[in-house]
All heavy atoms as TSV, in Angstrom:
chain	resi	resn	atom	element	x	y	z
A	1	MET	N	N	0.839	-1.167	0.000
A	1	MET	CA	C	0.000	0.000	0.000
A	1	MET	C	C	0.892	1.240	0.000
A	1	MET	O	O	1.892	1.291	0.703
A	1	MET	CB	C	-0.902	-0.035	1.227
A	1	MET	CG	C	-1.594	1.265	1.470
A	1	MET	SD	S	-3.263	1.152	2.064
A	1	MET	CE	C	-4.212	0.839	0.663
A	2	PHE	N	N	0.512	2.226	-0.785
A	2	PHE	CA	C	1.288	3.457	-0.889
A	2	PHE	C	C	0.456	4.655	-0.457
A	2	PHE	O	O	-0.754	4.687	-0.657
A	2	PHE	CB	C	1.746	3.683	-2.336
A	2	PHE	CG	C	2.833	2.743	-2.756
A	2	PHE	CD1	C	2.546	1.480	-3.253
A	2	PHE	CD2	C	4.154	3.124	-2.661
A	2	PHE	CE1	C	3.548	0.613	-3.638
A	2	PHE	CE2	C	5.170	2.269	-3.047
A	2	PHE	CZ	C	4.867	1.008	-3.541
A	3	GLU	N	N	1.106	5.620	0.145
A	3	GLU	CA	C	0.486	6.895	0.480
A	3	GLU	C	C	1.481	7.987	0.142
A	3	GLU	O	O	2.637	7.935	0.568
A	3	GLU	CB	C	0.118	6.948	1.967
A	3	GLU	CG	C	-0.625	8.228	2.336
A	3	GLU	CD	C	-1.074	8.223	3.790
A	3	GLU	OE1	O	-1.399	7.147	4.307
A	3	GLU	OE2	O	-1.069	9.309	4.377
A	4	ASP	N	N	1.058	8.938	-0.657
A	4	ASP	CA	C	1.938	10.015	-1.114
A	4	ASP	C	C	3.182	9.455	-1.804
A	4	ASP	O	O	4.286	9.968	-1.658
A	4	ASP	CB	C	2.344	10.937	0.042
A	4	ASP	CG	C	1.158	11.667	0.649
A	4	ASP	OD1	O	0.200	11.968	-0.104
A	4	ASP	OD2	O	1.170	11.911	1.866
A	5	GLY	N	N	2.999	8.336	-2.519
A	5	GLY	CA	C	4.096	7.735	-3.272
A	5	GLY	C	C	5.090	6.951	-2.433
A	5	GLY	O	O	6.076	6.453	-2.944
A	6	LYS	N	N	4.836	6.833	-1.135
A	6	LYS	CA	C	5.742	6.109	-0.247
A	6	LYS	C	C	5.057	4.843	0.284
A	6	LYS	O	O	3.886	4.879	0.638
A	6	LYS	CB	C	6.153	6.988	0.934
A	6	LYS	CG	C	6.916	8.224	0.518
A	6	LYS	CD	C	7.242	9.081	1.708
A	6	LYS	CE	C	7.942	10.356	1.243
A	6	LYS	NZ	N	8.179	11.273	2.354
A	7	PRO	N	N	5.804	3.730	0.343
A	7	PRO	CA	C	5.206	2.500	0.869
A	7	PRO	C	C	4.795	2.650	2.330
A	7	PRO	O	O	5.495	3.296	3.105
A	7	PRO	CB	C	6.293	1.462	0.707
A	7	PRO	CG	C	7.545	2.179	0.370
A	7	PRO	CD	C	7.189	3.574	-0.029
A	8	GLN	N	N	3.649	2.094	2.670
A	8	GLN	CA	C	3.142	2.145	4.036
A	8	GLN	C	C	2.866	0.730	4.526
A	8	GLN	O	O	2.398	-0.112	3.770
A	8	GLN	CB	C	1.837	2.950	4.102
A	8	GLN	CG	C	1.950	4.367	3.598
A	8	GLN	CD	C	2.801	5.218	4.509
A	8	GLN	OE1	O	2.626	5.193	5.726
A	8	GLN	NE2	N	3.715	5.973	3.927
A	9	LYS	N	N	3.139	0.470	5.786
A	9	LYS	CA	C	2.804	-0.819	6.386
A	9	LYS	C	C	1.359	-0.778	6.853
A	9	LYS	O	O	0.892	0.246	7.356
A	9	LYS	CB	C	3.711	-1.112	7.578
A	9	LYS	CG	C	5.122	-1.439	7.187
A	9	LYS	CD	C	5.932	-1.855	8.405
A	9	LYS	CE	C	7.358	-2.185	7.982
A	9	LYS	NZ	N	8.173	-2.595	9.132
A	10	ILE	N	N	0.668	-1.890	6.699
A	10	ILE	CA	C	-0.696	-1.994	7.207
A	10	ILE	C	C	-0.606	-2.616	8.592
A	10	ILE	O	O	-0.292	-3.797	8.748
A	10	ILE	CB	C	-1.575	-2.844	6.276
A	10	ILE	CG1	C	-1.657	-2.176	4.896
A	10	ILE	CG2	C	-2.968	-3.025	6.873
A	10	ILE	CD1	C	-2.404	-2.980	3.861
A	11	ALA	N	N	-0.864	-1.806	9.621
A	11	ALA	CA	C	-0.767	-2.276	10.998
A	11	ALA	C	C	-2.115	-2.782	11.501
A	11	ALA	O	O	-2.189	-3.723	12.276
A	11	ALA	CB	C	-0.269	-1.158	11.900
A	12	ILE	N	N	-3.197	-2.160	11.042
A	12	ILE	CA	C	-4.543	-2.527	11.485
A	12	ILE	C	C	-5.439	-2.625	10.249
A	12	ILE	O	O	-5.439	-1.735	9.398
A	12	ILE	CB	C	-5.126	-1.479	12.457
A	12	ILE	CG1	C	-4.251	-1.369	13.695
A	12	ILE	CG2	C	-6.553	-1.820	12.830
A	12	ILE	CD1	C	-4.654	-0.241	14.628
A	13	PHE	N	N	-6.189	-3.701	10.169
A	13	PHE	CA	C	-7.133	-3.880	9.081
A	13	PHE	C	C	-8.510	-4.045	9.707
A	13	PHE	O	O	-8.772	-5.008	10.424
A	13	PHE	CB	C	-6.762	-5.119	8.252
A	13	PHE	CG	C	-7.605	-5.284	7.024
A	13	PHE	CD1	C	-7.307	-4.576	5.877
A	13	PHE	CD2	C	-8.688	-6.144	7.007
A	13	PHE	CE1	C	-8.072	-4.722	4.732
A	13	PHE	CE2	C	-9.461	-6.293	5.877
A	13	PHE	CZ	C	-9.156	-5.579	4.729
A	14	GLU	N	N	-9.397	-3.058	9.487
A	14	GLU	CA	C	-10.708	-3.096	10.119
A	14	GLU	C	C	-11.815	-3.016	9.086
A	14	GLU	O	O	-11.653	-2.428	8.022
A	14	GLU	CB	C	-10.872	-1.911	11.075
A	14	GLU	CG	C	-9.946	-1.939	12.258
A	14	GLU	CD	C	-10.190	-0.752	13.165
A	14	GLU	OE1	O	-9.789	0.364	12.791
A	14	GLU	OE2	O	-10.788	-0.973	14.225
A	15	LYS	N	N	-12.937	-3.575	9.441
A	15	LYS	CA	C	-14.142	-3.479	8.628
A	15	LYS	C	C	-14.663	-2.048	8.745
A	15	LYS	O	O	-14.830	-1.532	9.848
A	15	LYS	CB	C	-15.158	-4.482	9.168
A	15	LYS	CG	C	-16.447	-4.530	8.426
A	15	LYS	CD	C	-17.307	-5.628	9.077
A	15	LYS	CE	C	-18.689	-5.609	8.515
A	15	LYS	NZ	N	-19.532	-6.618	9.153
A	16	GLU	N	N	-14.900	-1.390	7.615
A	16	GLU	CA	C	-15.323	0.008	7.653
A	16	GLU	C	C	-16.816	0.191	7.471
A	16	GLU	O	O	-17.321	1.287	7.566
A	16	GLU	CB	C	-14.592	0.803	6.568
A	16	GLU	CG	C	-13.123	0.983	6.850
A	16	GLU	CD	C	-12.455	1.915	5.865
A	16	GLU	OE1	O	-13.165	2.639	5.153
A	16	GLU	OE2	O	-11.229	1.913	5.813
A	17	SER	N	N	-17.523	-0.884	7.178
A	17	SER	CA	C	-18.946	-0.763	6.909
A	17	SER	C	C	-19.695	-1.919	7.544
A	17	SER	O	O	-19.195	-3.032	7.635
A	17	SER	CB	C	-19.181	-0.761	5.394
A	17	SER	OG	O	-20.560	-0.793	5.115
A	18	SER	N	N	-20.904	-1.647	7.972
A	18	SER	CA	C	-21.735	-2.715	8.511
A	18	SER	C	C	-22.655	-3.281	7.431
A	18	SER	O	O	-23.454	-4.158	7.692
A	18	SER	CB	C	-22.561	-2.198	9.685
A	18	SER	OG	O	-23.404	-1.142	9.247
A	19	THR	N	N	-22.533	-2.764	6.204
A	19	THR	CA	C	-23.340	-3.237	5.094
A	19	THR	C	C	-22.915	-4.653	4.719
A	19	THR	O	O	-21.734	-4.924	4.543
A	19	THR	CB	C	-23.160	-2.311	3.867
A	19	THR	OG1	O	-23.434	-0.977	4.261
A	19	THR	CG2	C	-24.078	-2.712	2.744
A	20	PRO	N	N	-23.883	-5.572	4.580
A	20	PRO	CA	C	-23.515	-6.939	4.202
A	20	PRO	C	C	-22.923	-6.995	2.797
A	20	PRO	O	O	-23.238	-6.175	1.938
A	20	PRO	CB	C	-24.832	-7.710	4.265
A	20	PRO	CG	C	-25.898	-6.741	4.563
A	20	PRO	CD	C	-25.286	-5.396	4.788
A	21	LEU	N	N	-22.056	-7.949	2.584
A	21	LEU	CA	C	-21.405	-8.142	1.301
A	21	LEU	C	C	-22.222	-9.111	0.456
A	21	LEU	O	O	-22.610	-10.176	0.931
A	21	LEU	CB	C	-20.002	-8.706	1.515
A	21	LEU	CG	C	-19.219	-9.090	0.265
A	21	LEU	CD1	C	-18.906	-7.859	-0.569
A	21	LEU	CD2	C	-17.939	-9.817	0.651
A	22	SER	N	N	-22.492	-8.743	-0.790
A	22	SER	CA	C	-23.191	-9.627	-1.718
A	22	SER	C	C	-22.227	-10.039	-2.817
A	22	SER	O	O	-21.498	-9.212	-3.349
A	22	SER	CB	C	-24.390	-8.913	-2.355
A	22	SER	OG	O	-25.337	-8.571	-1.379
A	23	ILE	N	N	-22.215	-11.312	-3.136
A	23	ILE	CA	C	-21.340	-11.843	-4.171
A	23	ILE	C	C	-22.179	-12.612	-5.180
A	23	ILE	O	O	-23.072	-13.366	-4.808
A	23	ILE	CB	C	-20.266	-12.771	-3.566
A	23	ILE	CG1	C	-19.392	-11.982	-2.602
A	23	ILE	CG2	C	-19.437	-13.427	-4.649
A	23	ILE	CD1	C	-18.400	-12.816	-1.844
A	24	VAL	N	N	-21.872	-12.428	-6.447
A	24	VAL	CA	C	-22.558	-13.149	-7.514
A	24	VAL	C	C	-21.564	-14.096	-8.163
A	24	VAL	O	O	-20.450	-13.712	-8.484
A	24	VAL	CB	C	-23.113	-12.171	-8.576
A	24	VAL	CG1	C	-23.721	-12.927	-9.741
A	24	VAL	CG2	C	-24.130	-11.239	-7.947
A	25	LEU	N	N	-21.967	-15.346	-8.335
A	25	LEU	CA	C	-21.138	-16.340	-8.996
A	25	LEU	C	C	-21.772	-16.647	-10.341
A	25	LEU	O	O	-22.907	-17.115	-10.406
A	25	LEU	CB	C	-21.047	-17.612	-8.145
A	25	LEU	CG	C	-20.297	-18.788	-8.747
A	25	LEU	CD1	C	-18.832	-18.412	-8.966
A	25	LEU	CD2	C	-20.412	-19.996	-7.854
A	26	ALA	N	N	-21.059	-16.357	-11.432
A	26	ALA	CA	C	-21.552	-16.622	-12.784
A	26	ALA	C	C	-20.801	-17.820	-13.349
A	26	ALA	O	O	-19.575	-17.892	-13.269
A	26	ALA	CB	C	-21.342	-15.408	-13.672
A	27	ILE	N	N	-21.562	-18.759	-13.910
A	27	ILE	CA	C	-20.970	-19.962	-14.489
A	27	ILE	C	C	-21.353	-20.034	-15.956
A	27	ILE	O	O	-22.529	-19.932	-16.307
A	27	ILE	CB	C	-21.447	-21.231	-13.750
A	27	ILE	CG1	C	-21.014	-21.159	-12.283
A	27	ILE	CG2	C	-20.942	-22.483	-14.425
A	27	ILE	CD1	C	-21.518	-22.285	-11.435
A	28	ASP	N	N	-20.359	-20.229	-16.800
A	28	ASP	CA	C	-20.590	-20.365	-18.242
A	28	ASP	C	C	-21.172	-21.747	-18.502
A	28	ASP	O	O	-20.521	-22.761	-18.282
A	28	ASP	CB	C	-19.267	-20.194	-18.996
A	28	ASP	CG	C	-19.442	-20.215	-20.495
A	28	ASP	OD1	O	-20.547	-20.529	-20.980
A	28	ASP	OD2	O	-18.459	-19.925	-21.205
A	29	ALA	N	N	-22.432	-21.791	-18.962
A	29	ALA	CA	C	-23.107	-23.068	-19.216
A	29	ALA	C	C	-23.295	-23.310	-20.710
A	29	ALA	O	O	-24.188	-24.050	-21.113
A	29	ALA	CB	C	-24.449	-23.087	-18.493
A	30	SER	N	N	-22.459	-22.706	-21.531
A	30	SER	CA	C	-22.592	-22.875	-22.976
A	30	SER	C	C	-22.139	-24.274	-23.395
A	30	SER	O	O	-21.432	-24.963	-22.671
A	30	SER	CB	C	-21.775	-21.814	-23.712
A	30	SER	OG	O	-20.403	-21.953	-23.408
A	31	GLU	N	N	-22.549	-24.693	-24.580
A	31	GLU	CA	C	-22.212	-26.037	-25.071
A	31	GLU	C	C	-20.706	-26.254	-25.181
A	31	GLU	O	O	-20.234	-27.373	-25.020
A	31	GLU	CB	C	-22.872	-26.286	-26.426
A	31	GLU	CG	C	-24.325	-26.663	-26.309
A	31	GLU	CD	C	-24.880	-27.167	-27.627
A	31	GLU	OE1	O	-24.214	-27.971	-28.300
A	31	GLU	OE2	O	-25.987	-26.742	-27.964
A	32	SER	N	N	-19.967	-25.204	-25.447
A	32	SER	CA	C	-18.521	-25.365	-25.602
A	32	SER	C	C	-17.853	-25.848	-24.314
A	32	SER	O	O	-16.780	-26.426	-24.345
A	32	SER	CB	C	-17.881	-24.057	-26.068
A	32	SER	OG	O	-18.041	-23.057	-25.082
A	33	LEU	N	N	-18.499	-25.622	-23.183
A	33	LEU	CA	C	-17.939	-26.057	-21.903
A	33	LEU	C	C	-18.714	-27.221	-21.301
A	33	LEU	O	O	-18.487	-27.584	-20.151
A	33	LEU	CB	C	-17.916	-24.888	-20.919
A	33	LEU	CG	C	-16.933	-23.776	-21.270
A	33	LEU	CD1	C	-17.103	-22.603	-20.336
A	33	LEU	CD2	C	-15.510	-24.279	-21.213
A	34	LEU	N	N	-19.605	-27.815	-22.066
A	34	LEU	CA	C	-20.424	-28.910	-21.560
A	34	LEU	C	C	-19.568	-30.064	-21.051
A	34	LEU	O	O	-19.879	-30.694	-20.050
A	34	LEU	CB	C	-21.372	-29.402	-22.661
A	34	LEU	CG	C	-22.500	-30.335	-22.235
A	34	LEU	CD1	C	-23.344	-29.678	-21.148
A	34	LEU	CD2	C	-23.354	-30.703	-23.426
A	35	ARG	N	N	-18.453	-30.330	-21.716
A	35	ARG	CA	C	-17.557	-31.410	-21.301
A	35	ARG	C	C	-16.954	-31.129	-19.939
A	35	ARG	O	O	-16.579	-32.040	-19.210
A	35	ARG	CB	C	-16.423	-31.588	-22.317
A	35	ARG	CG	C	-16.894	-32.066	-23.680
A	35	ARG	CD	C	-15.769	-31.983	-24.663
A	35	ARG	NE	N	-15.659	-30.562	-25.039
A	35	ARG	CZ	C	-14.581	-29.989	-25.521
A	35	ARG	NH1	N	-13.486	-30.672	-25.702
A	35	ARG	NH2	N	-14.577	-28.720	-25.841
A	36	GLU	N	N	-16.826	-29.877	-19.582
A	36	GLU	CA	C	-16.174	-29.480	-18.325
A	36	GLU	C	C	-17.180	-29.148	-17.228
A	36	GLU	O	O	-16.812	-28.576	-16.209
A	36	GLU	CB	C	-15.281	-28.258	-18.578
A	36	GLU	CG	C	-14.305	-28.403	-19.720
A	36	GLU	CD	C	-13.242	-29.459	-19.467
A	36	GLU	OE1	O	-12.951	-29.752	-18.292
A	36	GLU	OE2	O	-12.725	-30.007	-20.454
A	37	GLU	N	N	-18.441	-29.534	-17.415
A	37	GLU	CA	C	-19.491	-29.139	-16.476
A	37	GLU	C	C	-19.194	-29.600	-15.043
A	37	GLU	O	O	-19.317	-28.831	-14.089
A	37	GLU	CB	C	-20.842	-29.700	-16.920
A	37	GLU	CG	C	-21.981	-29.308	-15.998
A	37	GLU	CD	C	-23.320	-29.870	-16.456
A	37	GLU	OE1	O	-23.375	-30.637	-17.431
A	37	GLU	OE2	O	-24.311	-29.527	-15.812
A	38	ARG	N	N	-18.786	-30.842	-14.878
A	38	ARG	CA	C	-18.497	-31.346	-13.531
A	38	ARG	C	C	-17.329	-30.594	-12.903
A	38	ARG	O	O	-17.345	-30.252	-11.725
A	38	ARG	CB	C	-18.216	-32.846	-13.574
A	38	ARG	CG	C	-18.196	-33.451	-12.186
A	38	ARG	CD	C	-18.157	-34.932	-12.212
A	38	ARG	NE	N	-16.779	-35.330	-12.490
A	38	ARG	CZ	C	-16.410	-36.546	-12.781
A	38	ARG	NH1	N	-17.291	-37.499	-12.882
A	38	ARG	NH2	N	-15.139	-36.839	-12.997
A	39	LEU	N	N	-16.301	-30.307	-13.713
A	39	LEU	CA	C	-15.151	-29.556	-13.225
A	39	LEU	C	C	-15.575	-28.166	-12.763
A	39	LEU	O	O	-15.161	-27.697	-11.702
A	39	LEU	CB	C	-14.094	-29.446	-14.331
A	39	LEU	CG	C	-12.843	-28.655	-14.006
A	39	LEU	CD1	C	-12.040	-29.356	-12.917
A	39	LEU	CD2	C	-11.992	-28.483	-15.254
A	40	GLU	N	N	-16.437	-27.510	-13.552
A	40	GLU	CA	C	-16.916	-26.168	-13.179
A	40	GLU	C	C	-17.739	-26.215	-11.897
A	40	GLU	O	O	-17.586	-25.360	-11.024
A	40	GLU	CB	C	-17.768	-25.574	-14.301
A	40	GLU	CG	C	-16.959	-25.010	-15.438
A	40	GLU	CD	C	-17.800	-24.162	-16.355
A	40	GLU	OE1	O	-18.904	-23.710	-15.959
A	40	GLU	OE2	O	-17.362	-23.927	-17.485
A	41	LYS	N	N	-18.621	-27.198	-11.775
A	41	LYS	CA	C	-19.446	-27.300	-10.572
A	41	LYS	C	C	-18.581	-27.527	-9.338
A	41	LYS	O	O	-18.811	-26.914	-8.293
A	41	LYS	CB	C	-20.454	-28.441	-10.721
A	41	LYS	CG	C	-21.620	-28.101	-11.609
A	41	LYS	CD	C	-22.609	-29.261	-11.652
A	41	LYS	CE	C	-23.772	-28.948	-12.555
A	41	LYS	NZ	N	-24.724	-30.081	-12.617
A	42	ASN	N	N	-17.601	-28.397	-9.450
A	42	ASN	CA	C	-16.704	-28.649	-8.317
A	42	ASN	C	C	-15.907	-27.404	-7.938
A	42	ASN	O	O	-15.734	-27.107	-6.762
A	42	ASN	CB	C	-15.768	-29.811	-8.611
A	42	ASN	CG	C	-16.474	-31.148	-8.597
A	42	ASN	OD1	O	-17.518	-31.282	-7.969
A	42	ASN	ND2	N	-15.935	-32.117	-9.292
A	43	ALA	N	N	-15.440	-26.674	-8.936
A	43	ALA	CA	C	-14.692	-25.439	-8.675
A	43	ALA	C	C	-15.583	-24.402	-7.987
A	43	ALA	O	O	-15.156	-23.718	-7.055
A	43	ALA	CB	C	-14.114	-24.894	-9.965
A	44	ALA	N	N	-16.835	-24.305	-8.445
A	44	ALA	CA	C	-17.768	-23.356	-7.838
A	44	ALA	C	C	-18.045	-23.727	-6.389
A	44	ALA	O	O	-18.061	-22.863	-5.509
A	44	ALA	CB	C	-19.074	-23.313	-8.640
A	45	LYS	N	N	-18.260	-25.018	-6.125
A	45	LYS	CA	C	-18.507	-25.469	-4.756
A	45	LYS	C	C	-17.315	-25.176	-3.845
A	45	LYS	O	O	-17.483	-24.727	-2.713
A	45	LYS	CB	C	-18.811	-26.967	-4.744
A	45	LYS	CG	C	-20.181	-27.310	-5.281
A	45	LYS	CD	C	-20.388	-28.812	-5.279
A	45	LYS	CE	C	-21.696	-29.185	-5.959
A	45	LYS	NZ	N	-21.873	-30.643	-6.044
A	46	ARG	N	N	-16.115	-25.423	-4.342
A	46	ARG	CA	C	-14.914	-25.162	-3.545
A	46	ARG	C	C	-14.779	-23.665	-3.246
A	46	ARG	O	O	-14.393	-23.278	-2.139
A	46	ARG	CB	C	-13.667	-25.672	-4.243
A	46	ARG	CG	C	-13.520	-27.181	-4.161
A	46	ARG	CD	C	-12.125	-27.654	-4.576
A	46	ARG	NE	N	-11.662	-27.094	-5.836
A	46	ARG	CZ	C	-11.849	-27.638	-7.037
A	46	ARG	NH1	N	-12.507	-28.764	-7.152
A	46	ARG	NH2	N	-11.378	-27.056	-8.130
A	47	SER	N	N	-15.116	-22.825	-4.222
A	47	SER	CA	C	-15.024	-21.375	-4.022
A	47	SER	C	C	-15.999	-20.912	-2.952
A	47	SER	O	O	-15.654	-20.100	-2.094
A	47	SER	CB	C	-15.317	-20.631	-5.328
A	47	SER	OG	O	-14.324	-20.902	-6.267
A	48	VAL	N	N	-17.227	-21.421	-3.009
A	48	VAL	CA	C	-18.241	-21.028	-2.027
A	48	VAL	C	C	-17.852	-21.534	-0.639
A	48	VAL	O	O	-17.983	-20.819	0.352
A	48	VAL	CB	C	-19.631	-21.557	-2.442
A	48	VAL	CG1	C	-20.649	-21.373	-1.323
A	48	VAL	CG2	C	-20.102	-20.858	-3.717
A	49	ASP	N	N	-17.372	-22.767	-0.556
A	49	ASP	CA	C	-16.984	-23.332	0.737
A	49	ASP	C	C	-15.801	-22.592	1.362
A	49	ASP	O	O	-15.695	-22.479	2.576
A	49	ASP	CB	C	-16.631	-24.807	0.600
A	49	ASP	CG	C	-17.860	-25.670	0.323
A	49	ASP	OD1	O	-18.981	-25.209	0.594
A	49	ASP	OD2	O	-17.685	-26.810	-0.161
A	50	ALA	N	N	-14.908	-22.092	0.507
A	50	ALA	CA	C	-13.728	-21.376	1.012
A	50	ALA	C	C	-14.130	-20.039	1.577
A	50	ALA	O	O	-13.538	-19.500	2.449
A	50	ALA	CB	C	-12.701	-21.195	-0.097
């Protein structure tokens, strides 16, 4: 992180908002990726679980 062009250390990292975070997961379901459908589903599940 830089401030005024100089590197700064991050000593404290705090949540600045009480607004909930919304995330959208988009999955390409076109025929060109039909062969990889199971791989995509597993990757999506792992991302959500993480």
